[in-house]
Backbone as CSV, one residue per row, in Angstrom:
resi,resn,N_x,N_y,N_z,CA_x,CA_y,CA_z,C_x,C_y,C_z
1,MET,-45.292,110.755,-18.751,-46.269,111.130,-19.781,-45.735,112.301,-20.599
2,ALA,-45.839,112.183,-21.939,-45.366,113.238,-22.825,-46.295,114.445,-22.743
3,THR,-45.715,115.626,-22.494,-46.500,116.843,-22.335,-46.153,117.858,-23.422
4,ILE,-46.999,118.869,-23.582,-46.727,119.945,-24.540,-45.455,120.688,-24.137
5,GLY,-45.317,120.962,-22.826,-44.115,121.641,-22.357,-42.865,120.845,-22.658
6,GLY,-42.938,119.529,-22.466,-41.799,118.690,-22.793,-41.484,118.713,-24.276
7,PHE,-42.539,118.757,-25.111,-42.340,118.810,-26.558,-41.630,120.099,-26.965
8,LEU,-42.015,121.228,-26.373,-41.361,122.497,-26.701,-39.879,122.445,-26.334
9,GLY,-39.562,121.825,-25.202,-38.167,121.657,-24.824,-37.433,120.752,-25.803
10,TYR,-38.110,119.727,-26.282,-37.521,118.803,-27.260,-37.204,119.527,-28.569
11,VAL,-38.116,120.409,-29.010,-37.869,121.181,-30.235,-36.657,122.083,-30.045
12,ASN,-36.537,122.693,-28.874,-35.375,123.540,-28.608,-34.080,122.744,-28.685
13,TYR,-34.142,121.486,-28.263,-32.966,120.619,-28.330,-32.646,120.219,-29.774
14,ARG,-33.662,119.824,-30.529,-33.454,119.342,-31.898,-33.211,120.469,-32.896
15,ASP,-33.831,121.616,-32.677,-33.836,122.694,-33.668,-33.789,124.038,-32.928
16,PRO,-32.615,124.433,-32.413,-32.520,125.599,-31.533,-33.101,126.885,-32.108
17,PHE,-32.879,127.131,-33.385,-33.366,128.400,-33.943,-34.889,128.395,-34.062
18,LEU,-35.477,127.269,-34.434,-36.935,127.165,-34.454,-37.485,127.365,-33.044
19,GLY,-36.763,126.858,-32.050,-37.176,127.048,-30.668,-37.255,128.510,-30.287
20,LYS,-36.366,129.338,-30.851,-36.401,130.778,-30.567,-37.681,131.407,-31.099
21,SER,-38.163,130.943,-32.240,-39.419,131.457,-32.787,-40.603,130.980,-31.961
22,LEU,-40.540,129.732,-31.488,-41.627,129.195,-30.662,-41.711,129.865,-29.291
23,ASP,-40.686,130.619,-28.915,-40.761,131.387,-27.674,-41.932,132.369,-27.689
24,TYR,-42.421,132.706,-28.893,-43.503,133.685,-29.010,-44.887,133.045,-29.134
25,LEU,-44.976,131.735,-28.920,-46.284,131.098,-29.074,-47.281,131.646,-28.062
26,ILE,-48.531,131.675,-28.461,-49.617,132.129,-27.588,-50.237,130.943,-26.862
27,GLY,-50.270,129.798,-27.533,-50.816,128.601,-26.906,-50.545,127.375,-27.756
28,ALA,-50.629,126.195,-27.141,-50.468,124.921,-27.854,-51.302,123.869,-27.145
29,SER,-51.953,123.003,-27.927,-52.813,121.984,-27.315,-52.978,120.796,-28.251
30,ARG,-53.316,119.630,-27.665,-53.636,118.419,-28.430,-55.142,118.357,-28.647
31,LYS,-55.554,118.018,-29.863,-56.968,117.870,-30.203,-57.202,116.489,-30.799
32,ASN,-58.208,115.790,-30.293,-58.590,114.474,-30.826,-57.423,113.493,-30.866
33,ASN,-56.420,113.743,-30.038,-55.287,112.844,-29.851,-54.347,112.735,-31.043
34,ASN,-54.771,113.217,-32.226,-53.884,113.112,-33.387,-53.630,114.454,-34.060
35,LEU,-54.004,115.548,-33.389,-53.814,116.893,-33.919,-53.143,117.763,-32.862
36,LEU,-52.067,118.407,-33.247,-51.372,119.344,-32.368,-51.540,120.747,-32.943
37,GLN,-52.198,121.630,-32.191,-52.422,123.007,-32.628,-51.468,123.940,-31.904
38,ILE,-50.804,124.778,-32.681,-49.885,125.778,-32.142,-50.383,127.150,-32.585
39,THR,-50.651,128.024,-31.637,-51.167,129.355,-31.934,-50.054,130.384,-31.784
40,MET,-49.860,131.193,-32.822,-48.802,132.192,-32.857,-49.409,133.572,-33.108
41,PRO,-48.696,134.648,-32.754,-49.193,136.000,-33.028,-49.264,136.274,-34.526
42,GLU,-50.311,136.934,-34.926,-50.554,137.218,-36.340,-49.501,138.178,-36.894
43,GLU,-49.074,137.941,-38.126,-48.183,138.834,-38.881,-46.854,139.097,-38.169
44,ALA,-46.280,138.082,-37.573,-44.985,138.226,-36.909,-43.950,137.356,-37.606
45,THR,-42.703,137.813,-37.629,-41.629,137.038,-38.249,-41.492,135.672,-37.596
46,ALA,-41.600,135.636,-36.270,-41.514,134.352,-35.562,-42.592,133.398,-36.032
47,SER,-43.797,133.920,-36.277,-44.910,133.089,-36.732,-44.653,132.556,-38.138
48,GLN,-44.058,133.386,-38.987,-43.712,132.941,-40.341,-42.680,131.811,-40.277
49,ASN,-41.716,131.943,-39.371,-40.694,130.895,-39.215,-41.324,129.574,-38.776
50,VAL,-42.259,129.649,-37.819,-42.918,128.443,-37.315,-43.787,127.822,-38.397
51,SER,-44.515,128.652,-39.130,-45.379,128.153,-40.203,-44.565,127.432,-41.275
52,ALA,-43.409,128.016,-41.623,-42.557,127.411,-42.655,-41.957,126.083,-42.187
53,ALA,-41.897,125.884,-40.866,-41.297,124.672,-40.303,-42.334,123.631,-39.896
54,ARG,-43.564,123.740,-40.392,-44.642,122.844,-39.959,-44.290,121.373,-40.192
55,SER,-43.714,121.065,-41.348,-43.383,119.665,-41.641,-42.312,119.145,-40.686
56,ARG,-41.349,119.991,-40.327,-40.329,119.584,-39.355,-40.962,119.364,-37.989
57,LEU,-41.896,120.206,-37.626,-42.578,120.050,-36.341,-43.335,118.718,-36.284
58,GLU,-43.900,118.292,-37.415,-44.594,117.009,-37.435,-43.620,115.853,-37.228
59,ILE,-42.413,115.976,-37.777,-41.388,114.950,-37.574,-40.980,114.904,-36.098
60,TYR,-40.769,116.081,-35.494,-40.398,116.136,-34.082,-41.527,115.608,-33.196
61,ALA,-42.768,115.949,-33.554,-43.920,115.502,-32.760,-44.051,113.982,-32.808
62,ALA,-43.847,113.400,-33.988,-43.946,111.943,-34.123,-42.886,111.243,-33.269
63,ALA,-41.670,111.816,-33.232,-40.596,111.225,-32.438,-40.855,111.397,-30.941
64,PHE,-41.358,112.569,-30.539,-41.540,112.845,-29.117,-42.755,112.128,-28.536
65,PHE,-43.887,112.189,-29.257,-45.119,111.585,-28.742,-45.276,110.118,-29.144
66,VAL,-44.320,109.632,-29.971,-44.311,108.241,-30.434,-45.622,107.898,-31.147
67,GLN,-46.103,108.811,-31.951,-47.257,108.578,-32.828,-47.306,109.695,-33.858
68,LYS,-47.950,109.399,-34.965,-48.054,110.396,-36.025,-49.081,111.457,-35.626
69,LEU,-48.671,112.713,-35.697,-49.555,113.833,-35.376,-49.563,114.831,-36.523
70,THR,-50.713,115.411,-36.770,-50.812,116.534,-37.698,-50.618,117.814,-36.905
71,VAL,-49.710,118.665,-37.364,-49.467,119.943,-36.697,-50.188,121.046,-37.473
72,GLU,-51.006,121.803,-36.766,-51.746,122.912,-37.364,-51.278,124.220,-36.720
73,ILE,-50.875,125.176,-37.560,-50.421,126.470,-37.072,-51.577,127.467,-37.196
74,LEU,-51.997,128.017,-36.069,-53.066,129.005,-36.039,-52.472,130.375,-35.730
75,PHE,-53.174,131.415,-36.152,-52.689,132.776,-35.927,-53.753,133.592,-35.207
76,GLN,-53.298,134.398,-34.263,-54.227,135.183,-33.447,-53.753,136.634,-33.385
77,PRO,-54.663,137.587,-33.601,-54.265,138.994,-33.469,-53.826,139.288,-32.038
78,VAL,-52.839,140.177,-31.888,-52.386,140.576,-30.554,-52.618,142.077,-30.402
79,PRO,-52.955,142.523,-29.191,-53.335,143.922,-28.986,-52.170,144.893,-28.968
80,THR,-50.934,144.399,-28.911,-49.779,145.291,-28.840,-48.708,144.835,-29.800
81,ARG,-47.924,145.781,-30.293,-46.850,145.416,-31.225,-45.623,144.882,-30.494
82,ASP,-45.546,145.103,-29.175,-44.449,144.578,-28.364,-44.806,143.152,-27.952
83,LEU,-44.399,142.170,-28.751,-44.826,140.787,-28.557,-44.298,140.219,-27.240
84,ARG,-45.084,139.331,-26.650,-44.715,138.714,-25.387,-43.949,137.417,-25.625
85,LEU,-42.913,137.229,-24.832,-42.142,135.993,-24.871,-42.750,135.005,-23.882
86,PHE,-43.233,133.886,-24.385,-43.929,132.909,-23.557,-43.097,132.445,-22.351
87,PRO,-41.810,132.061,-22.530,-41.046,131.596,-21.359,-40.834,132.688,-20.317
88,VAL,-40.716,133.946,-20.759,-40.524,135.047,-19.821,-41.838,135.360,-19.109
89,ASP,-42.918,135.438,-19.882,-44.228,135.755,-19.313,-44.681,134.730,-18.288
90,ASN,-44.277,133.474,-18.469,-44.726,132.416,-17.583,-43.718,132.106,-16.479
91,SER,-42.724,132.964,-16.314,-41.752,132.768,-15.243,-42.140,133.608,-14.026
92,LYS,-41.372,133.496,-12.964,-41.676,134.193,-11.721,-41.632,135.712,-11.914
93,LEU,-42.520,136.404,-11.226,-42.660,137.846,-11.387,-41.417,138.597,-10.918
94,TRP,-40.640,138.011,-9.995,-39.483,138.712,-9.455,-38.204,138.422,-10.229
95,ASN,-38.299,137.754,-11.377,-37.124,137.538,-12.214,-36.658,138.846,-12.852
96,GLN,-35.458,138.808,-13.389,-34.878,139.958,-14.082,-34.842,139.697,-15.591
97,ILE,-34.799,140.767,-16.372,-34.637,140.658,-17.828,-33.487,141.560,-18.229
98,SER,-32.566,141.033,-19.002,-31.461,141.827,-19.526,-31.609,141.942,-21.037
99,PHE,-31.875,143.151,-21.511,-31.951,143.451,-22.940,-30.586,143.992,-23.350
100,PHE,-29.997,143.439,-24.414,-28.667,143.915,-24.781,-28.465,143.912,-26.296
101,LEU,-27.563,144.782,-26.738,-27.214,144.906,-28.148,-25.697,144.873,-28.296
102,PRO,-25.147,143.882,-29.014,-23.714,143.895,-29.334,-23.470,144.906,-30.450
103,PHE,-22.444,145.738,-30.300,-22.211,146.814,-31.258,-21.016,146.581,-32.165
104,ALA,-20.493,145.357,-32.196,-19.312,145.075,-33.013,-19.568,145.336,-34.489
105,SER,-20.792,145.057,-34.953,-21.113,145.255,-36.381,-22.376,146.090,-36.525
106,SER,-22.507,147.104,-35.683,-23.718,147.921,-35.713,-23.832,148.689,-37.024
107,PRO,-25.003,148.612,-37.705,-25.179,149.337,-38.961,-25.564,150.793,-38.745
108,CYS,-25.788,151.204,-37.489,-26.252,152.556,-37.199,-25.070,153.474,-36.909
109,SER,-24.992,154.587,-37.616,-23.861,155.494,-37.472,-23.848,156.192,-36.120
110,ASP,-25.001,156.248,-35.443,-25.067,156.950,-34.161,-24.774,156.038,-32.973
111,LEU,-24.363,154.793,-33.231,-24.092,153.839,-32.159,-22.598,153.534,-32.081
112,PRO,-22.117,153.090,-30.905,-20.707,152.724,-30.784,-20.358,151.535,-31.670
113,THR,-19.067,151.324,-31.906,-18.645,150.246,-32.804,-18.017,149.072,-32.059
114,GLY,-18.139,149.026,-30.767,-17.604,147.904,-30.007,-18.309,147.762,-28.676
115,GLY,-18.216,146.566,-28.099,-18.813,146.338,-26.795,-20.292,146.022,-26.858
116,ILE,-20.919,146.050,-25.690,-22.327,145.691,-25.548,-23.023,146.749,-24.697
117,GLY,-24.193,147.195,-25.144,-25.051,148.058,-24.346,-26.173,147.211,-23.770
118,ALA,-26.474,147.391,-22.488,-27.461,146.521,-21.843,-28.351,147.288,-20.878
119,LEU,-29.581,146.833,-20.787,-30.541,147.303,-19.785,-30.991,146.091,-18.989
120,VAL,-30.871,146.147,-17.666,-31.377,145.076,-16.815,-32.433,145.662,-15.901
121,ILE,-33.564,144.954,-15.795,-34.702,145.452,-15.031,-35.541,144.263,-14.568
122,GLY,-36.236,144.425,-13.452,-37.110,143.378,-12.967,-38.282,143.157,-13.912
123,LYS,-38.747,141.929,-13.988,-39.871,141.603,-14.870,-41.108,142.429,-14.522
124,LYS,-41.415,142.547,-13.241,-42.574,143.322,-12.805,-42.428,144.790,-13.199
125,GLU,-41.233,145.343,-12.988,-40.982,146.751,-13.318,-40.975,146.973,-14.826
126,TYR,-40.567,145.948,-15.577,-40.549,146.100,-17.031,-41.954,146.272,-17.586
127,HIS,-42.924,145.597,-17.000,-44.309,145.775,-17.437,-44.745,147.228,-17.269
128,VAL,-44.299,147.866,-16.202,-44.600,149.286,-15.984,-43.863,150.137,-17.014
129,LEU,-42.606,149.801,-17.264,-41.791,150.544,-18.232,-42.415,150.502,-19.623
130,GLN,-42.943,149.358,-20.016,-43.584,149.237,-21.327,-44.746,150.217,-21.474
131,LYS,-45.479,150.417,-20.393,-46.637,151.316,-20.438,-46.237,152.786,-20.409
132,ARG,-45.128,153.096,-19.739,-44.760,154.496,-19.525,-43.713,155.021,-20.512
133,PHE,-43.044,154.119,-21.214,-41.989,154.576,-22.132,-42.588,155.272,-23.342
134,ASN,-41.950,156.371,-23.707,-42.314,157.130,-24.904,-41.007,157.557,-25.568
135,PRO,-40.835,157.286,-26.869,-39.560,157.629,-27.518,-39.268,159.124,-27.553
136,THR,-40.262,159.957,-27.224,-40.032,161.402,-27.198,-39.460,161.869,-25.857
137,LEU,-39.335,160.970,-24.870,-38.752,161.339,-23.590,-37.316,161.815,-23.784
138,SER,-36.926,162.822,-23.023,-35.532,163.252,-23.061,-34.662,162.192,-22.391
139,ARG,-33.367,162.289,-22.626,-32.467,161.317,-22.014,-32.569,161.364,-20.491
140,GLN,-32.651,162.566,-19.930,-32.739,162.697,-18.485,-34.036,162.092,-17.955
141,GLU,-35.140,162.329,-18.668,-36.422,161.763,-18.246,-36.382,160.239,-18.282
142,LEU,-35.742,159.695,-19.308,-35.643,158.244,-19.436,-34.761,157.666,-18.330
143,GLU,-33.648,158.317,-18.060,-32.765,157.849,-16.991,-33.468,157.923,-15.638
144,ASP,-34.235,158.994,-15.412,-34.975,159.125,-14.153,-36.019,158.016,-14.022
145,LEU,-36.667,157.665,-15.144,-37.670,156.606,-15.127,-37.032,155.272,-14.767
146,LEU,-35.850,155.017,-15.316,-35.157,153.761,-14.996,-34.754,153.710,-13.530
147,VAL,-34.300,154.828,-12.991,-33.946,154.868,-11.569,-35.178,154.577,-10.720
148,GLU,-36.308,155.187,-11.091,-37.556,154.976,-10.351,-37.961,153.501,-10.350
149,LEU,-37.709,152.805,-11.474,-38.110,151.407,-11.606,-36.981,150.438,-11.271
150,ASN,-35.904,150.976,-10.700,-34.757,150.156,-10.298,-34.152,149.411,-11.483
151,GLY,-34.166,150.057,-12.651,-33.518,149.503,-13.827,-32.125,150.094,-13.970
152,GLU,-31.281,149.465,-14.763,-29.894,149.918,-14.910,-29.453,149.744,-16.353
153,PHE,-28.948,150.833,-16.946,-28.330,150.768,-18.272,-26.818,150.843,-18.086
154,PHE,-26.076,150.025,-18.847,-24.623,150.059,-18.737,-23.992,149.563,-20.039
155,MET,-22.716,149.899,-20.220,-21.931,149.441,-21.356,-20.812,148.544,-20.832
156,VAL,-20.598,147.400,-21.501,-19.534,146.471,-21.116,-18.792,146.026,-22.372
157,THR,-17.687,145.310,-22.168,-16.873,144.910,-23.314,-17.346,143.631,-23.986
158,ASP,-17.933,142.692,-23.195,-18.363,141.433,-23.799,-19.492,140.808,-22.983
159,LEU,-19.989,139.660,-23.462,-21.137,138.999,-22.842,-20.824,138.512,-21.426
160,ALA,-19.617,138.008,-21.214,-19.249,137.507,-19.886,-19.277,138.630,-18.854
161,GLU,-18.810,139.809,-19.240,-18.837,140.947,-18.324,-20.275,141.361,-18.016
162,MET,-21.147,141.271,-19.020,-22.551,141.580,-18.781,-23.162,140.595,-17.783
163,VAL,-22.834,139.312,-17.943,-23.342,138.292,-17.017,-22.898,138.602,-15.592
164,ASP,-21.648,139.068,-15.439,-21.165,139.427,-14.112,-21.961,140.577,-13.492
165,ARG,-22.582,141.403,-14.338,-23.372,142.523,-13.824,-24.801,142.109,-13.483
166,VAL,-25.360,141.183,-14.256,-26.796,140.904,-14.102,-27.103,139.709,-13.198
167,VAL,-26.199,138.744,-13.128,-26.451,137.557,-12.297,-26.583,137.901,-10.808
168,PRO,-25.736,138.782,-10.251,-25.915,139.126,-8.832,-27.276,139.744,-8.517
169,ARG,-27.845,140.492,-9.443,-29.189,141.040,-9.229,-30.212,139.918,-9.093
170,ALA,-30.108,138.935,-9.976,-31.038,137.807,-9.911,-30.856,137.033,-8.613
171,GLN,-29.610,136.844,-8.213,-29.324,136.112,-6.980,-29.902,136.845,-5.768
172,LYS,-29.750,138.157,-5.747,-30.254,138.961,-4.633,-31.765,138.880,-4.529
173,ARG,-32.439,138.752,-5.687,-33.898,138.727,-5.710,-34.462,137.307,-5.778
174,LEU,-33.579,136.309,-5.610,-33.986,134.895,-5.570,-34.718,134.477,-6.846
175,GLY,-34.211,134.926,-7.984,-34.816,134.569,-9.264,-33.748,134.241,-10.291
176,ILE,-34.088,134.378,-11.566,-33.127,134.204,-12.655,-33.155,135.457,-13.523
177,VAL,-32.234,135.539,-14.461,-32.234,136.657,-15.397,-32.377,136.108,-16.819
178,HIS,-33.412,136.563,-17.520,-33.618,136.213,-18.929,-32.775,137.139,-19.800
179,LEU,-32.312,136.644,-20.941,-31.512,137.439,-21.874,-32.291,137.644,-23.169
180,VAL,-32.324,138.885,-23.654,-33.070,139.211,-24.874,-32.203,140.104,-25.755
181,THR,-32.033,139.726,-27.024,-31.250,140.545,-27.937,-31.793,140.448,-29.355
182,LEU,-31.266,141.286,-30.235,-31.702,141.321,-31.632,-31.078,140.176,-32.413
183,CYS,-31.875,139.526,-33.243,-31.385,138.445,-34.107,-31.172,139.001,-35.510
184,LYS,-29.918,139.316,-35.849,-29.626,139.873,-37.176,-29.465,138.785,-38.234
185,SER,-29.063,137.577,-37.800,-28.974,136.440,-38.718,-29.007,135.169,-37.880
186,GLU,-29.446,134.076,-38.494,-29.529,132.805,-37.770,-28.159,132.350,-37.288
187,ARG,-27.150,132.412,-38.164,-25.820,131.947,-37.793,-25.243,132.763,-36.643
188,GLU,-25.369,134.084,-36.734,-24.831,134.961,-35.704,-25.536,134.724,-34.369
189,PHE,-26.857,134.514,-34.430,-27.606,134.324,-33.193,-27.259,132.989,-32.541
190,LEU,-27.131,131.940,-33.337,-26.781,130.634,-32.779,-25.363,130.636,-32.202
191,ASP,-24.455,131.412,-32.800,-23.118,131.556,-32.230,-23.200,132.219,-30.854
192,LEU,-24.055,133.242,-30.747,-24.236,133.929,-29.473,-24.879,132.993,-28.443
193,ASP,-25.847,132.195,-28.900,-26.497,131.223,-28.020,-25.476,130.211,-27.500
194,TYR,-24.550,129.803,-28.364,-23.501,128.857,-27.969,-22.573,129.500,-26.932
195,THR,-22.277,130.782,-27.104,-21.450,131.494,-26.128,-22.133,131.514,-24.767
196,CYS,-23.451,131.742,-24.764,-24.209,131.704,-23.506,-24.117,130.326,-22.858
197,ALA,-24.223,129.290,-23.669,-24.143,127.922,-23.141,-22.763,127.649,-22.534
198,ARG,-21.707,128.159,-23.159,-20.345,127.987,-22.627,-20.191,128.718,-21.307
199,ILE,-20.771,129.911,-21.198,-20.708,130.663,-19.939,-21.448,129.901,-18.840
200,LYS,-22.607,129.328,-19.177,-23.362,128.572,-18.180,-22.599,127.321,-17.748
201,GLU,-21.834,126.746,-18.656,-21.087,125.535,-18.348,-19.832,125.815,-17.530
202,SER,-19.164,126.928,-17.840,-17.838,127.166,-17.254,-17.758,128.379,-16.345
203,GLY,-18.791,129.214,-16.289,-18.716,130.444,-15.524,-18.048,131.540,-16.339
204,THR,-17.775,132.679,-15.702,-17.144,133.799,-16.397,-15.700,133.958,-15.942
205,PRO,-14.868,134.596,-16.774,-13.471,134.836,-16.358,-13.386,135.827,-15.203
206,GLY,-14.481,136.555,-14.954,-14.470,137.565,-13.907,-14.779,137.022,-12.532
207,HIS,-16.078,136.947,-12.197,-16.450,136.633,-10.832,-17.394,135.439,-10.678
208,GLU,-18.271,135.246,-11.628,-19.339,134.270,-11.425,-18.894,132.853,-11.783
209,GLY,-19.053,131.923,-10.825,-18.700,130.534,-11.064,-19.818,129.784,-11.768
210,PRO,-19.529,128.592,-12.317,-20.524,127.852,-13.099,-21.756,127.446,-12.306
211,LEU,-21.613,127.131,-11.018,-22.783,126.721,-10.239,-23.786,127.871,-10.124
212,GLN,-23.286,129.088,-9.895,-24.159,130.254,-9.813,-24.798,130.539,-11.162
213,VAL,-23.972,130.527,-12.204,-24.473,130.899,-13.528,-25.514,129.901,-14.019
214,ARG,-25.284,128.615,-13.808,-26.233,127.605,-14.274,-27.597,127.780,-13.633
215,SER,-27.623,128.184,-12.380,-28.900,128.307,-11.677,-29.564,129.657,-11.842
216,LEU,-28.811,130.677,-12.250,-29.354,132.036,-12.265,-29.498,132.639,-13.656
217,LEU,-28.812,132.077,-14.647,-28.868,132.621,-15.999,-29.892,131.867,-16.825
218,GLY,-30.906,132.584,-17.330,-31.945,131.966,-18.139,-31.532,131.829,-19.593
219,ARG,-32.503,131.522,-20.445,-32.231,131.316,-21.869,-32.087,132.634,-22.617
220,LEU,-31.457,132.537,-23.773,-31.339,133.664,-24.690,-32.542,133.668,-25.625
221,HIS,-33.199,134.828,-25.770,-34.380,134.959,-26.618,-34.119,135.951,-27.748
222,ALA,-34.754,135.708,-28.889,-34.515,136.508,-30.085,-35.624,137.529,-30.319
223,VAL,-35.208,138.739,-30.688,-36.127,139.733,-31.242,-35.764,139.834,-32.719
224,PHE,-36.708,139.536,-33.595,-36.412,139.440,-35.023,-36.474,140.809,-35.708
225,PRO,-35.727,140.988,-36.808,-35.728,142.268,-37.521,-37.148,142.722,-37.871
226,GLY,-37.417,144.001,-37.657,-38.739,144.541,-37.927,-39.693,144.430,-36.752
227,GLN,-39.287,143.721,-35.709,-40.129,143.523,-34.529,-39.803,144.591,-33.492
228,TYR,-40.832,145.168,-32.895,-40.617,146.198,-31.883,-40.388,145.563,-30.518
229,CYS,-39.448,146.144,-29.753,-39.179,145.696,-28.379,-38.823,146.921,-27.552
230,THR,-39.604,147.208,-26.525,-39.367,148.386,-25.695,-37.965,148.374,-25.105
231,GLY,-37.554,147.238,-24.522,-36.255,147.160,-23.873,-35.102,147.455,-24.820
232,LEU,-35.124,146.863,-26.024,-34.041,147.095,-26.983,-34.089,148.509,-27.544
233,SER,-35.286,149.076,-27.671,-35.400,150.471,-28.120,-34.726,151.403,-27.131
234,ILE,-34.887,151.138,-25.841,-34.279,151.959,-24.807,-32.747,151.802,-24.838
235,VAL,-32.265,150.577,-25.021,-30.815,150.352,-25.139,-30.260,151.143,-26.303
236,HIS,-30.958,151.123,-27.439,-30.518,151.851,-28.627,-30.459,153.347,-28.355
237,LEU,-31.483,153.868,-27.701,-31.545,155.311,-27.416,-30.435,155.731,-26.458
238,LEU,-30.203,154.974,-25.400,-29.218,155.360,-24.403,-27.783,155.126,-24.871
239,ALA,-27.597,154.217,-25.809,-26.254,153.942,-26.313,-25.834,154.938,-27.397
240,SER,-26.797,155.579,-28.027,-26.494,156.477,-29.141,-25.977,157.820,-28.651
């Protein structure tokens, strides 16, 4: 039986970048058998992307559900500016999240010009971090907070090296690790997504083999320009 969850996976297969925007959906449901409603957070870049792709979504829905469906995009106010990622929010509480920023083309003068800065933290602990983080914290206070929550900030040379650091944490905690980074452009983000797929297929040149990586490395999620993200804000602060 064709399900909403299956349809979202189908969109990710047919239209990967649109799938990244749908990661922020609040809800989706079938109405009267010929209407598909998708609810997105109000005034968000991801929501604008989904709204602009409504006609494409109707084409995908017709192919997946094998019937013509009208797709309606609804918008709902959210109580926080730090938007929730649906696949992360609906995953196991003991999973890990790795927030990272590649600095090869960083536009900020106070940031390094090479490598990757990353923060890895448990999903449960990240919820606490979101509530307790304040950008006025000193560097020492922020580092102490991460130690208290068993989070780790580090700098590495490339994505494969980062995977070697975060996958063992997920394995130890019997979960997976989600990846979250800034989307500066569609082409650049899809190239990064392809690199993640190659790592999952072949493993890393360092330590992690493909069987481990395929089972422990989650999907790559986009934070769009202008969107606030606590994890990436902390990476930016600690890398500067």
